[in-house]
N, C-alpha and C positions, 0 to 999 in steps of 0.2 A: 503495500499501502504506501502510497506517497505520501513525505510529510504533509502537502497544502491538502490531501483527501486526508490524512490520517487526522492536521490540526483543525478541520473544519466538524468533523465526525468527532472528535470529541469536544467540541463547545456545543452540538447538538445535547451531549450527554450531559453536561454541565446547565445546557438550559431545562434541561428534564429535572431536574433535580434543583434546579431554584424554583420549578414550576409546581414542582411538588412541596417547597416552602410556601408556597402561595397557599396550596389547597390548605395545607395544614394551619399556615393565619385563618383561612378562610372559614375552618372549623371553629378554633376558637371566639371569634363574633368578635376579636378587638378590631376597630378600625384602621388603628394609626399602625398594629402591627400588620397588617392587612396590605397596605398603603405604603409602608417603607418597604413589605417583601412584593408586590406587585411594581412598584415605579422602579428598583433594581433588574426588574425580570424586562419590562416593556423596554427600558434602557442597552441589558446586554441582548437583547433580540434587536433592538435597533440595528446597535452595532453590527452583530452576526450581516445581518441583510445588509449594511453598507459597504461590507468586506465584500459578498457575493455581487453585490451591483457594481459597484467601482472596481474590483480586483480580477474576480472569476468568470463570472458573463460575457465581460467585455472577451475580455481574452478567448474564453472558449468559438465565441460567435467569431473571433475574428484569425482562427485558427483551424475551424471546422469551414470556413467560406473559402479561405485560401488552399487550402492541403487536398490536393487529389487523395493522399495514402490514406487520410483519415478516412475521408468516405467509402472508402471501402472495407472498416473496421469498427463503425458507427452509424445510427440510423441516418436517414437523410439530413440533409440541411433543413428542410423544413420540419420534421419533426422536433428537431434541435432546438427551433425558432419556435414551437409551438406548446415546449416542453417550458423552454426558460420565460414567453409569456405566463404560462400558466404558474410558475412559479413567484413570479413578478405579482401575479393577481396576490395568490396569496398573503403575498408581503404585504399590500396593501389592504387584506382584510385583517389581519394580525397587529396590525400600525391604528387602525381604527377603530377597531373590536378595544383593544387598549387604551387606546387614548379616552375611549368614554368607558369606561371601567375606571381607568383614575381620575375621572371629570365627576364619576358620580360618586365615588369616596371620598374626595374632594368636599364636595357638596355639605356630605354631613359631619366630614371631619371638624374640629374644635368648635363645635355647637351642641348644646344644650338640645338636641333633637330629641323624638319622642322615641323612642325604643322601637316602636314598631316600623317607623321610619327607616334606624337602621338595622332592620330588619331585614325589610326588604330592597333595601340600597347594597344590602351584602347578597342576597339571593339574586340580587340581578347579575350582581358583579359575579358568581357563581356561574350562573348559566352564559354568562358570555365567556368563560372560560373555560368551562368546557366545554363549548364550541370551536375557541381558540385550539383546545386541548386536541379534540378528536381530527380536526384540520392540519394541526402540524404531526402529527401521526403519519397521515401519504404523504404531505408535501418532505419530511425529512428522510423518510425512504427514497422517495422520486430522485430527491438531491443524492443522496448517498450514493445509492445503485445505477443513476445516470449519470449527473451535471461531473459527481463529482473524480468517478471511474473513467468519465474521458480525458481527464486531466492527463492521464495514465500512459493513455494511446496516443494522443496529439501533441503532449511537451517532452522534452526531450528532457534526461535525469537534469540538467544545469537550468531549464528553465522552471521543471517541477521544485525547485530549489528556491527560487526567485520567488516564484509563487506562494512557497510556505513563508520564505521570510516576509514577503508584502503582507501577507493575510496576520501574521503574526504580530507586525507592528502594528495593523489595522485594528486588532482586536483589543490591544492594550489604550487605544485611544479610548480612555473614555469621557464622558459629563465632568466637568468640574463639580456639580455639584456633590459628587460621589470621591469618598475618599480614597488611598489607593488601599485599603484596607479591606472599606465595602464591597470595594471590587473586585477582588483578590479573595475575599472567602467565601 
């Protein structure tokens, strides 16, 4: 497995674990804890998506459109375009749903809201996260089995190493609102 593929797959695992922490916080009913974990998950997923949009997808599409040999080993270019379009649509869905969930939590945070309103907010956020989680499972499988795998076919070893380095740099580029400790734990 290439370093780039391994790094992105490992990040999927870390995101899954963080989503589990969000689910645990949801069960606790503590709005602040839910908001804190969800905000971190949202940010880390956004960084992961940015890596794919800036580093992975353009490189894959460029190589697949230029390399005639790659086409003999990979699906047709139009299938690759369709796959990446589907993945981008998923990314839009994830970011929209998570932003909506964050906004719901913000609306009930730091306020003396009625417990029924808080419970309703938590239930709404929980439902959104269930939808995100379901779609994320299929999404990650598609990325890992297709797009990540394509890099080992269309890139030479040096290019794979360069991509892995760019991915690693991008994944450490955290939003300023998170400390290094928060980001890495």
